[in-house]
C-alpha positions as CSV (number, residue, x, y, z in Angstrom):
1,M,-51.7,-146.8,46.5
2,T,-49.5,-149.1,44.4
3,L,-48.6,-152.6,45.6
4,K,-45.2,-154.1,44.8
5,T,-46.3,-157.7,45.4
6,I,-47.4,-159.2,42.1
7,W,-49.7,-162.0,43.3
8,L,-51.8,-161.2,46.4
9,E,-52.7,-164.1,48.7
10,E,-56.0,-163.8,50.5
11,E,-54.5,-162.5,53.8
12,K,-52.5,-159.8,52.0
13,R,-55.6,-158.9,49.9
14,E,-57.8,-158.4,52.9
15,K,-55.2,-156.4,54.8
16,V,-54.8,-153.9,52.0
17,L,-58.6,-153.4,51.6
18,N,-59.0,-153.0,55.4
19,E,-56.2,-150.6,56.0
20,P,-57.3,-147.5,58.0
21,N,-58.8,-144.8,55.8
22,S,-61.5,-142.1,56.0
23,G,-64.1,-144.7,57.1
24,Q,-65.1,-145.4,53.5
25,K,-65.1,-149.0,52.2
26,R,-62.4,-149.7,49.6
27,A,-62.2,-151.8,46.5
28,F,-59.3,-152.9,44.2
29,F,-59.0,-151.2,40.8
30,G,-55.9,-153.0,39.6
31,Y,-53.3,-152.7,42.3
32,H,-54.8,-149.4,43.4
33,T,-57.5,-149.1,46.0
34,V,-60.4,-146.8,45.4
35,V,-63.5,-145.8,47.3
36,E,-65.9,-148.7,46.8
37,D,-68.8,-146.5,45.5
38,E,-66.4,-145.0,42.9
39,K,-65.1,-148.3,41.3
40,T,-68.1,-148.6,38.9
41,Q,-67.2,-145.3,37.3
42,W,-63.5,-146.3,37.0
43,V,-64.6,-149.6,35.3
44,L,-66.9,-147.8,32.9
45,Q,-64.2,-145.4,31.9
46,H,-61.7,-148.3,31.4
47,F,-64.0,-150.3,29.1
48,N,-65.2,-147.2,27.2
49,S,-61.5,-146.7,26.3
50,V,-61.0,-150.2,25.0
51,A,-64.4,-151.2,23.6
52,D,-63.6,-150.8,19.9
53,W,-60.4,-152.8,20.3
54,Y,-61.6,-155.3,22.9
55,D,-62.1,-158.4,20.8
56,F,-59.1,-157.8,18.6
57,M,-56.8,-157.2,21.5
58,N,-58.1,-160.3,23.4
59,T,-57.3,-162.5,20.4
60,L,-53.9,-160.9,19.8
61,L,-52.7,-161.0,23.4
62,S,-54.0,-164.5,24.1
63,F,-52.8,-165.8,20.7
64,G,-56.4,-166.8,20.1
65,I,-56.5,-169.2,23.1
66,H,-59.4,-167.3,24.7
67,Y,-61.7,-168.9,22.2
68,L,-60.7,-172.3,23.3
69,W,-61.2,-171.3,27.0
70,K,-64.7,-170.0,26.2
71,R,-65.8,-173.0,24.2
72,T,-64.6,-175.3,27.0
73,A,-66.4,-173.3,29.6
74,V,-69.7,-173.3,27.8
75,N,-69.4,-177.0,27.0
76,M,-69.0,-177.7,30.7
77,M,-72.5,-176.1,31.3
78,N,-74.3,-178.9,29.5
79,L,-76.9,-176.5,28.1
80,K,-80.1,-177.9,26.7
81,A,-82.5,-176.9,23.9
82,G,-84.9,-174.2,25.2
83,D,-82.7,-173.0,28.1
84,R,-82.8,-169.4,29.2
85,V,-79.3,-168.1,29.9
86,I,-78.1,-164.9,31.4
87,D,-74.5,-163.8,30.4
88,V,-73.6,-161.3,33.2
89,C,-70.9,-158.8,32.2
90,G,-71.4,-160.3,28.8
91,G,-69.8,-157.4,26.9
92,T,-69.3,-158.1,23.2
93,G,-71.1,-161.5,23.3
94,D,-68.6,-164.3,22.7
95,L,-70.0,-166.5,25.4
96,A,-73.6,-165.7,24.4
97,V,-72.9,-166.8,20.8
98,L,-71.5,-170.2,22.0
99,A,-74.5,-170.6,24.3
100,G,-76.9,-169.6,21.5
101,R,-75.6,-172.5,19.4
102,K,-76.7,-175.0,22.1
103,I,-80.1,-173.8,23.2
104,G,-82.0,-174.2,19.9
105,P,-84.6,-171.8,18.4
106,E,-86.7,-171.7,21.6
107,G,-83.9,-170.8,23.9
108,R,-82.8,-167.2,24.8
109,V,-79.6,-165.6,25.9
110,I,-79.6,-162.3,27.7
111,I,-76.3,-160.3,27.6
112,Y,-76.4,-158.2,30.8
113,D,-73.7,-155.5,31.1
114,I,-73.3,-152.1,32.6
115,N,-71.2,-150.8,29.7
116,K,-73.2,-149.6,26.6
117,A,-70.0,-149.1,24.5
118,M,-69.1,-152.8,25.0
119,M,-72.6,-154.0,24.1
120,D,-72.7,-151.7,21.1
121,A,-69.5,-153.3,19.8
122,G,-71.1,-156.7,20.3
123,R,-74.2,-155.8,18.4
124,K,-72.1,-154.9,15.3
125,K,-70.5,-158.4,15.2
126,E,-71.9,-160.7,12.5
127,S,-71.5,-163.6,14.9
128,V,-73.9,-161.9,17.3
129,S,-76.4,-160.3,14.9
130,G,-76.9,-163.6,13.1
131,F,-78.8,-164.9,16.1
132,G,-81.6,-162.3,15.8
133,K,-83.9,-162.2,18.8
134,K,-82.3,-165.2,20.4
135,I,-79.6,-163.0,21.9
136,Q,-80.8,-159.8,23.6
137,F,-78.9,-157.0,25.3
138,V,-79.9,-155.5,28.6
139,L,-78.1,-152.6,30.2
140,G,-77.7,-153.1,34.0
141,N,-75.5,-153.5,37.0
142,A,-74.5,-157.0,38.0
143,E,-75.0,-156.2,41.6
144,S,-78.7,-155.6,41.0
145,I,-80.0,-157.8,38.1
146,S,-83.3,-156.5,36.8
147,F,-85.0,-159.9,36.4
148,P,-87.3,-161.7,38.8
149,D,-86.2,-164.6,41.0
150,N,-85.9,-168.1,39.3
151,S,-85.8,-166.7,35.8
152,F,-82.9,-168.5,34.2
153,D,-81.8,-172.1,33.7
154,A,-78.1,-171.0,33.6
155,A,-76.0,-168.0,34.4
156,M,-72.5,-167.4,33.2
157,V,-69.8,-164.7,33.6
158,G,-66.6,-164.7,31.6
159,F,-63.6,-162.5,32.5
160,G,-66.0,-159.9,34.1
161,I,-66.7,-160.7,37.7
162,R,-63.4,-159.3,38.9
163,N,-64.5,-155.9,37.7
164,V,-67.7,-156.0,39.8
165,T,-67.3,-153.7,42.8
166,R,-69.0,-156.1,45.3
167,M,-68.3,-159.4,43.7
168,E,-70.2,-161.4,46.3
169,R,-73.3,-159.4,45.7
170,G,-73.0,-160.1,41.9
171,F,-72.8,-163.8,42.6
172,A,-75.7,-163.6,45.0
173,E,-77.8,-161.9,42.3
174,M,-76.9,-164.7,39.8
175,Y,-78.0,-167.2,42.5
176,R,-81.3,-165.3,42.9
177,V,-82.3,-165.2,39.3
178,L,-81.3,-168.9,38.7
179,K,-84.1,-171.5,38.8
180,P,-83.6,-174.2,41.5
181,G,-81.1,-176.6,40.0
182,G,-79.8,-174.0,37.6
183,M,-76.1,-173.9,36.7
184,L,-73.6,-171.1,37.4
185,M,-70.4,-170.9,35.3
186,C,-67.6,-168.5,36.0
187,L,-64.6,-168.2,33.7
188,E,-61.8,-166.0,35.0
189,F,-58.1,-165.5,34.9
190,S,-56.0,-166.9,37.7
191,K,-52.5,-167.8,38.9
192,P,-50.5,-170.3,36.8
193,A,-49.6,-173.4,38.7
194,A,-46.0,-174.0,37.5
195,P,-43.4,-171.5,38.9
196,F,-41.4,-171.1,35.7
197,F,-44.5,-170.7,33.6
198,R,-45.8,-168.2,36.1
199,W,-42.6,-166.2,35.7
200,L,-43.0,-166.1,31.9
201,Y,-46.6,-165.1,32.3
202,D,-45.7,-162.3,34.7
203,F,-43.0,-161.0,32.4
204,Y,-45.4,-161.1,29.4
205,S,-48.2,-159.5,31.4
206,F,-46.3,-156.5,32.8
207,H,-43.8,-155.8,30.0
208,I,-45.3,-157.0,26.7
209,M,-49.0,-156.5,27.1
210,P,-48.9,-152.8,28.1
211,L,-46.5,-152.1,25.3
212,V,-48.8,-153.8,22.7
213,G,-51.8,-152.0,24.3
214,Q,-50.0,-148.7,23.8
215,L,-48.9,-149.3,20.2
216,I,-52.1,-150.8,18.9
217,A,-55.0,-149.7,21.1
218,G,-53.4,-146.4,22.2
219,S,-53.8,-147.2,25.9
220,R,-50.9,-148.5,28.0
221,Q,-52.8,-147.9,31.2
222,A,-55.7,-150.1,30.2
223,Y,-53.4,-153.0,29.6
224,T,-51.5,-152.4,32.8
225,H,-54.8,-152.5,34.7
226,L,-55.7,-155.9,33.2
227,P,-52.8,-158.0,34.7
228,E,-53.1,-156.1,38.0
229,S,-56.8,-156.8,38.3
230,I,-56.1,-160.5,37.7
231,R,-53.5,-160.6,40.5
232,T,-55.9,-159.1,43.1
233,F,-58.7,-161.6,42.3
234,P,-59.4,-164.5,44.7
235,L,-57.6,-167.7,43.9
236,P,-59.6,-170.8,42.9
237,D,-60.0,-172.4,46.4
238,K,-61.1,-169.1,47.9
239,L,-63.5,-168.4,45.0
240,S,-65.0,-171.8,45.6
241,E,-65.5,-171.0,49.2
242,I,-67.2,-167.7,48.3
243,L,-69.6,-169.5,46.0
244,E,-70.5,-172.1,48.6
245,N,-71.1,-169.4,51.2
246,I,-73.6,-167.8,48.9
247,G,-75.5,-171.1,48.6
248,F,-74.2,-172.8,45.5
249,C,-73.7,-176.6,45.9
250,N,-71.5,-179.1,43.9
251,V,-69.0,-176.3,43.4
252,S,-66.0,-177.4,41.4
253,Y,-63.3,-175.8,39.2
254,R,-61.1,-176.8,36.3
255,R,-57.7,-175.1,35.5
256,L,-57.0,-174.3,31.8
257,T,-53.6,-173.7,30.2
258,N,-51.7,-174.4,33.5
259,G,-54.1,-172.2,35.4
260,I,-54.0,-169.0,33.4
261,A,-57.8,-169.4,33.2
262,V,-60.1,-171.3,35.6
263,V,-63.7,-172.4,35.1
264,H,-65.8,-172.6,38.3
265,K,-69.2,-174.3,38.3
266,G,-71.9,-174.4,40.9
267,V,-75.6,-175.4,41.2
268,K,-78.4,-173.5,42.9
269,S,-79.7,-175.8,45.5
270,R,-83.3,-177.0,45.0
């Protein structure tokens, strides 16, 4: 199924997912709906196809602004020396490197990701390998994090939670492994606030990005899926509500670059 609406408001999003079908739960993969239990395999195939080009394409398509977004998001976490941090859906490790610079020699960052190809690409990066054992890679599903309760001082997820099949379960797992008082940070794409800027962003997303993806990375489909997945993701107020329902307190968010990216923060109640 393909949707003609570009930005899905919550009511429309829920209606699409709950349309009558064969009794199987559905999930978004871009504008398409797939059987919920099959989404993980779709996501794996998608990131396997772009892993070698992932960092370069991020920088090219965002004009390098994604580095500023990531630095801002990690700075907002107020990490301390000695902190243990889990980077869920951490992929090639950009956020982990930024966190690693703040936690000192006694701190640790775990990059936790379901995609081996993405983590292998991260291991090869000089910026990651320079941290030695401070940054570690663990293969696993965000919906079932393989660490005990109360293990981490902070959890972060950057541009990855929208690819988790059961997003609420992923956030609930982050809540579980955080220590009481621990900080969650979620950096994700969202809807630009200004109408004209949103129009420019939509034109760029659906006409320029897929073309560049085809010419350079050899995959138009992968860079069509990207803007579609952004537009089916909950908007900031709804995401705040989801986090509060899971149990996070002091939930807040900050829009970056007119709302193209949004940083959410929340604290695990003591």
